[in-house]
C-alpha positions in Angstrom: 87.3 109.4 91.6 89.3 112.6 91.3 86.3 115.0 91.3 84.6 113.3 94.3 84.6 115.1 97.7 83.5 113.3 100.9 81.3 115.2 103.3 81.7 113.5 106.6 81.1 113.9 110.3 82.8 112.6 113.4 83.3 109.0 114.6 80.3 107.6 116.6 78.1 110.0 114.6 75.0 111.5 116.1 71.9 112.9 114.3 73.4 116.3 113.8 76.6 114.9 112.3 74.8 112.6 109.8 72.1 115.0 108.8 74.4 118.0 108.4 76.7 115.9 106.1 73.8 114.9 103.9 72.3 118.4 103.7 75.6 120.1 103.1 76.5 117.6 100.3 73.1 118.4 98.7 73.8 122.1 98.9 77.3 121.8 97.4 76.0 119.7 94.5 73.3 122.3 93.9 75.7 125.2 93.6 78.8 123.4 92.2 79.2 121.7 88.8 82.9 120.8 88.8 82.9 118.3 91.7 80.6 115.7 93.1 79.9 115.9 96.9 79.0 112.6 98.6 77.8 112.3 102.2 79.6 109.6 104.2 79.6 108.5 107.8 82.5 107.5 110.0 80.6 104.9 112.2 77.4 103.2 112.8 74.1 105.0 113.1 72.3 105.2 116.4 68.6 104.4 116.6 67.6 108.0 116.8 69.4 108.9 113.6 68.1 105.7 111.9 64.6 106.7 112.7 65.1 110.2 111.3 66.5 108.9 108.0 63.7 106.4 107.6 61.0 108.8 108.4 62.1 111.2 105.7 63.1 108.5 103.2 66.8 109.4 103.1 69.3 106.6 102.2 71.8 105.8 104.9 75.3 107.2 103.9 78.0 104.7 103.2 80.5 104.1 106.0 84.1 105.2 105.5 86.5 104.0 108.2 89.7 105.5 106.8 90.3 108.4 104.3 94.0 107.7 103.9 95.3 107.4 100.4 94.7 104.1 98.7 96.1 102.5 95.5 92.9 103.6 93.7 94.0 107.2 94.4 97.3 107.0 92.5 98.0 107.0 88.7 99.0 103.3 88.7 100.3 101.8 85.4 97.5 100.1 83.5 99.9 97.7 81.9 98.3 95.1 79.7 98.9 91.5 80.8 100.4 88.8 78.5 99.6 85.2 77.9 101.8 82.6 79.4 102.4 80.9 76.0 104.3 83.8 74.4 108.0 83.4 73.8 110.8 84.8 75.9 111.8 86.8 72.8 108.3 88.3 72.5 108.3 89.1 76.2 111.6 90.9 75.9 110.4 93.0 73.0 107.3 94.0 74.9 109.4 95.0 77.9 111.6 97.2 75.6 108.6 98.8 73.9 106.7 99.5 77.1 109.9 100.5 79.0 109.1 98.1 81.9 111.1 95.3 83.5 108.1 93.2 84.7 105.2 91.7 82.9 102.1 90.2 84.5 101.0 86.9 83.1 97.2 86.7 82.9 94.9 83.7 82.4 91.9 83.9 80.0 89.7 84.4 83.1 91.5 87.7 83.9 93.2 86.3 87.0 96.9 86.6 87.6 98.9 83.5 86.8 102.4 84.8 87.5 104.9 87.5 86.7 108.1 87.5 84.7 110.9 90.0 85.0 113.9 90.8 82.7 116.1 88.8 85.2 114.1 85.7 84.5 114.8 86.0 80.8 118.5 86.6 81.4 118.5 83.4 83.5 117.1 81.5 80.6 120.3 82.3 78.6 122.9 82.1 81.3 122.0 79.1 83.3 120.4 76.6 80.9 122.6 73.7 79.6 119.9 71.1 79.1 119.1 70.5 75.4 115.8 68.9 76.4 114.4 72.0 78.1 112.7 73.2 74.9 110.4 70.1 74.9 109.9 70.1 78.7 108.7 73.7 78.4 106.2 72.5 75.8 107.3 75.1 73.2 104.8 75.8 70.5 106.1 75.7 66.9 104.6 79.0 66.2 106.9 80.5 68.9 109.9 78.9 67.2 108.8 80.2 63.8 108.3 83.7 65.2 111.6 83.8 67.1 113.6 82.6 64.1 111.8 84.9 61.7 111.1 81.7 59.9 108.6 80.2 57.5 106.5 77.1 58.0 106.8 74.8 55.0 104.7 71.9 56.3 103.2 70.8 59.6 100.9 72.3 62.3 102.3 75.6 63.7 99.9 75.4 66.6 101.3 72.0 67.8 103.9 71.7 70.6 107.4 70.4 70.7 106.9 68.1 73.8 109.5 65.3 73.5 113.1 65.1 72.5 116.2 67.2 72.4 117.5 70.1 70.3 120.3 68.8 68.1 122.6 70.6 65.6 123.2 68.2 62.7 126.8 69.0 62.1 128.5 65.6 62.1 129.5 63.8 59.0 126.7 62.1 57.1 127.7 58.6 58.1 127.4 59.4 61.9 124.5 61.8 61.5 121.8 59.1 61.8 123.2 58.1 65.2 123.1 61.8 66.4 119.4 62.2 65.7 116.9 60.4 67.9 113.2 60.0 67.3 111.2 63.1 68.2 114.3 65.4 68.4 114.3 68.9 66.9 117.1 69.1 64.4 118.9 72.2 63.2 120.6 71.7 59.8 122.1 73.7 57.0 120.9 74.1 53.5 122.1 70.6 52.3 119.3 68.4 50.9 121.0 65.1 51.8 121.5 66.1 55.5 117.9 67.3 55.7 116.6 63.9 54.4 118.8 62.0 56.8 117.4 63.9 59.8 113.8 63.4 58.7 114.4 59.6 58.1 116.0 59.4 61.5 112.6 60.4 63.0 113.0 64.0 64.1 109.7 65.7 64.9 110.8 69.1 63.7 113.5 70.2 61.2 114.8 73.7 61.1 116.7 74.5 57.9 119.1 77.4 58.2 120.2 79.9 55.6 117.3 79.0 53.3 113.9 80.3 52.3 112.9 77.1 50.5 113.9 73.5 50.3 113.9 70.7 47.7 110.5 69.1 46.9 111.9 65.8 48.0 112.5 67.2 51.5 109.0 68.5 51.7 107.5 65.2 50.6 109.6 63.3 53.2 108.6 65.7 55.9 104.9 65.3 55.1 105.3 61.5 55.0 107.0 61.3 58.4 104.7 64.0 59.9 107.7 66.2 60.6 107.3 70.0 61.1 109.5 71.7 58.5 110.7 75.3 59.1 113.0 77.4 57.1 114.9 80.5 58.2 117.4 82.8 56.6 119.4 83.0 59.8 122.7 81.0 59.9 123.2 77.9 62.1 125.0 79.9 64.8 122.2 82.5 65.1 119.5 79.8 65.1 121.3 77.9 67.9 121.6 81.1 69.9 118.0 82.3 69.4 116.0 79.1 69.6 115.9 79.0 73.4 114.2 82.4 73.2 111.2 80.6 71.7 110.3 78.9 75.0 107.1 80.1 76.7 107.5 82.5 79.5 105.4 80.2 81.8 108.5 78.0 82.1 110.4 80.8 83.8 107.7 83.1 85.3 107.3 83.3 89.1 104.1 81.7 90.3 104.5 81.2 94.0 104.6 83.9 96.8 103.8 86.7 94.4 103.5 90.0 96.3 100.4 91.7 95.0 98.1 94.5 96.3 94.4 95.4 95.9 92.9 98.7 94.9 91.6 99.4 98.4 95.0 98.8 100.1 96.3 101.9 101.8 99.4 103.5 100.4 101.3 103.5 103.8 100.8 99.8 104.1 101.9 99.2 100.5 105.0 101.3 101.0 106.0 99.4 104.2 105.7 96.0 102.3 107.7 97.4 99.3 110.6 98.2 101.6 111.0 94.6 102.5 111.6 93.3 98.9 113.8 94.3 95.9 111.1 94.1 93.2 110.4 97.3 91.3 106.9 96.5 90.1 103.9 94.8 91.8 100.5 93.6 90.4 97.3 95.2 91.6 94.2 93.0 91.8 90.5 93.8 92.3 88.2 92.3 94.9 87.8 89.2 92.7 91.6 88.7 92.3 91.5 89.9 88.7 94.5 91.8 87.4 94.0 95.6 86.9 97.5 97.1 86.7 101.0 97.5 88.1 102.4 99.8 90.8 105.9 100.8 91.6 107.6 102.8 94.4 108.0 105.7 92.0 104.2 105.8 91.3 103.4 106.1 95.0 104.9 109.6 94.8 102.0 110.6 92.5 99.2 109.7 94.8 96.1 112.0 94.9 94.8 112.6 98.4 91.2 112.1 99.1 89.3 115.4 99.4 87.0 115.8 102.4 84.7 118.4 104.1 84.3 117.9 107.8 81.1 118.7 109.6 80.2 118.9 113.3 83.8 118.5 114.6 87.3 119.9 114.2 89.3 117.6 116.5 91.7 115.1 115.2 90.7 112.5 117.8 87.1 112.6 116.6 87.9 112.6 112.9 87.8 109.6 110.6 91.0 107.6 110.5 93.6 108.7 108.0 92.5 112.3 108.1 96.2 113.5 108.2 96.6 111.9 104.7 93.5 113.6 103.3 93.1 117.1 101.9 90.6 118.9 104.1 88.7 121.5 102.0 86.2 122.9 104.5 85.1 122.6 108.1 81.6 123.4 109.2 81.2 123.2 113.0 79.7 124.7 116.1 82.2 123.3 118.8 85.3 124.7 120.4 88.5 124.9 118.2 90.3 121.6 118.3 93.5 120.0 117.2 93.1 119.6 113.4 95.7 121.2 111.2 95.7 121.8 107.5 98.4 122.4 105.0 96.6 125.2 103.1 94.1 127.8 104.1 90.5 126.5 104.0 86.9 127.6 104.5 86.3 127.2 108.2 82.9 128.2 109.4 82.4 128.0 113.1 79.5 129.6 114.8 78.3 129.5 118.5 75.0 127.8 117.7 73.3 124.8 119.0 73.7 122.6 116.0 75.7 122.3 112.8 72.4 121.7 111.0 71.5 125.3 111.9 74.6 126.6 110.2 73.9 124.5 107.1 70.3 125.8 106.9 71.6 129.4 107.1 73.9 128.6 104.2 70.9 127.6 102.1 69.2 130.9 103.0 72.3 132.9 102.2 72.5 131.3 98.7 68.8 131.7 98.1 68.5 127.9 97.6 65.2 126.3 98.2 65.4 123.5 100.8 63.7 120.3 99.6 61.1 118.8 102.0 63.1 115.8 103.0 66.3 117.8 103.6 64.3 120.3 105.7 63.0 117.3 107.7 66.4 115.9 108.6 67.9 119.4 109.3 65.0 120.2 111.7 65.5 116.8 113.4 69.2 117.5 113.8 68.6 120.8 115.5 66.0 119.3 117.8 68.4 116.5 118.7 71.4 118.7 119.5 69.4 121.3 121.4 67.2 118.7 123.2 64.1 120.3 121.7 65.4 123.8 122.7 66.1 122.8 126.3 69.9 122.8 126.0 71.8 125.9 127.1 73.6 125.7 123.7 70.3 126.5 122.0 70.0 130.1 120.6 67.1 132.0 119.2 68.6 131.3 115.8 68.4 127.6 116.3 64.7 127.7 117.3 63.8 130.0 114.5 65.5 127.9 111.9 64.0 124.6 113.3 60.5 125.9 113.2 61.0 127.3 109.7 62.3 123.9 108.6 59.4 122.1 110.3 57.0 124.2 108.2 58.8 123.2 105.0 58.8 119.6 106.0 55.2 119.6 107.1 55.9 118.3 110.6 55.1 119.2 114.2 58.2 120.1 116.2 57.0 118.6 119.5 55.8 115.4 117.8 59.0 114.9 115.8 61.2 115.5 118.8 59.2 113.1 121.0 59.3 110.4 118.3 63.0 110.8 117.8 63.9 110.7 121.5 61.7 107.6 122.0 63.4 105.9 119.2 66.8 106.8 120.7 65.7 105.7 124.2 64.7 102.2 123.1 67.6 100.3 124.6 66.2 96.8 124.3 68.2 94.3 122.2 71.2 96.7 122.3 74.5 95.9 124.0 76.4 98.2 126.4 79.0 98.7 123.6 76.4 99.9 121.2 74.8 102.2 123.7 78.1 103.6 124.8 79.4 104.3 121.4 76.3 105.9 119.9 77.6 109.3 121.0 81.1 109.0 122.3 83.9 111.6 121.9 87.5 111.8 123.1 89.1 115.1 124.4 92.6 116.1 125.4 93.8 118.7 127.9 97.6 118.9 128.2 98.7 115.3 129.0 95.2 114.2 130.1 93.1 112.3 127.6 89.5 111.5 128.5 86.4 110.2 126.8 82.8 111.3 127.3 79.7 109.4 126.1 76.2 110.8 126.3 73.0 108.8 126.5 69.8 110.8 126.5 66.3 109.7 127.2 62.9 111.0 128.0 62.5 108.3 130.6 64.5 108.1 133.9 63.6 104.4 134.3 65.1 103.6 130.9 68.4 105.3 131.9 68.4 103.4 135.2 68.0 100.1 133.4 71.3 100.4 131.5 73.3 102.1 134.3 74.9 99.0 135.7 75.9 97.5 132.4 77.4 100.8 131.3 79.5 101.1 134.5 81.0 97.7 133.9 81.6 98.5 130.2 83.4 101.8 131.0 86.1 99.8 132.9 86.5 97.6 129.9 87.1 100.6 127.6 89.5 102.2 130.0 91.5 99.0 130.4 91.7 98.5 126.6 93.0 102.0 125.9 96.3 102.8 127.7 96.2 106.4 126.6 92.9 107.2 128.3 93.1 108.6 131.8 89.4 108.8 132.5 86.0 108.0 131.0 82.6 109.7 131.8 79.1 108.8 130.7 76.3 111.4 130.8 72.9 109.8 131.5 70.8 112.8 130.5 67.1 113.0 131.4 65.7 115.3 128.7 62.4 116.1 130.5 63.9 116.7 133.9 66.8 118.6 132.3 69.4 116.8 134.5 72.3 114.4 134.1 73.7 111.6 136.2 77.4 111.5 135.5 79.2 108.1 135.7 82.9 108.0 135.9 86.0 105.7 135.9 89.7 106.5 136.1 92.3 107.4 138.7 91.4 111.1 139.3 88.0 111.2 137.6 86.0 111.6 140.8 88.2 114.6 141.9 88.1 116.2 138.5 84.3 116.4 138.6 84.2 117.4 142.3 86.5 120.3 141.6 84.7 121.2 138.3 81.3 121.5 139.9 82.3 122.4 143.5 80.8 119.3 144.9 81.9 116.7 147.5 83.8 113.7 146.1 81.3 111.0 145.1 81.9 107.2 145.1 79.8 106.2 142.1 78.2 109.1 140.2 77.3 112.8 140.3 73.8 114.2 139.9 74.2 117.4 137.8 70.9 119.3 137.8 70.4 121.6 134.9 73.4 120.0 133.0 72.3 118.6 129.7 75.0 119.8 127.3 78.3 118.1 126.9 79.7 120.8 124.7 78.7 123.9 126.7 78.3 122.7 130.3 80.4 119.6 130.9 83.5 119.9 128.8 84.3 123.5 129.7 84.0 122.7 133.4 86.3 119.7 133.1 88.8 121.6 131.0 88.9 124.4 133.5 89.4 121.9 136.3 92.3 120.2 134.6 94.0 123.5 133.7 93.8 124.7 137.3 
């Protein structure tokens, strides 16, 4: 919806990313009336984060994989569909009134049956020479009456002309009986004798031209022979020219290989498909294939970008897909400045603190907004997670002060909460190497070098050792599947020992770390004592090594 704003963290979200998004959305909804702020996530939850949300009874945010513009974000034309039984003339009038060249043909169930364009109607005039086509098209008599601006004298207007040809009764009276076959539709002038001959010859429908009424004998004969009798004030030439317009549009509409789109299709994909065809308008369907509207190339110019607030990151490589098509309103972060660019100036709050959740909690304080118990619980958890219970060098006195204050509001013990969280996150059983690797994985760029860093933390060294081999094998798979990556690192961080075993793959990965930490080149991994922070200890060292 136009007034919705997504608050969303980075891909492969951690506890800080998720909890900061939820808490900041709550704060914005508290202080803002014009917009609705909705917390989203850009990937699956890890076990630690899932534990935190469940403990404080917070619903899991919906996943958004792409914030690029979709058809639901544009002012598409909500053109009402038409029934396949309406006449060509009626369809043409609707096109003129609505200023369109395409009409969607909709079944009673709401599903799309076909489309008809003005070219199809032109074809019905220019390329039809078969005088049986009106019956083959199963033309309803009500369509004929409407098209000829006529009047039903006798017969059932809801019946269909299904057999016979359209014949103009213009021959002399002696030969006229031979011109009319049983079940034909006869067009005749206002001459009683001719009208009776046509009816007696067995025509199923008689159209009398240039008349508003007929002789009673003609009416009686029509009723006796069950002939549909129609009068019209149009002359014979006009009737002969117009009667083909009474055919139902289903006879000429396109039903096969219709190019249609769905509301959740992305505008870029839609635009690429539109380039390959000459149509001007295309139907839009919902998830149940029901028709909802029409879209054209011109309408794509009026798309409304999705509005987002980014938390816990400001690098394009870490942002949700399609971020370049979205309107970024704010960024709340505690990392180094990254590669994201915006068209207009935005609120960008970046502080050298241990957690984005710390910044969000400060914003509550600055606004004098009371923090609910559940929000305080997840904010405290996020700070404990990102600072490794105050052990990380990224942790500041502000982080610890805010965390303990939030713990008091939530009614929890800091040490017990942190231990429970880390235990939940360290439970690797029934989890694949892919799941463990991507629970906290980020990509970084320095010049022409692109590398990924995953971090797996645990309070148990044995648990880290149990997944080491599988992760080493999986790292090679990730590197081989991404041609743009030059190296991959995995931090196996022991929280209690405050150390990290760093695994690596990639051509120069071993030398990069050896140079960064002034160590001998290792064959399999590096033991980095005192290193627990990716943001403050590992990434700066790698960047400096690459720049040198």
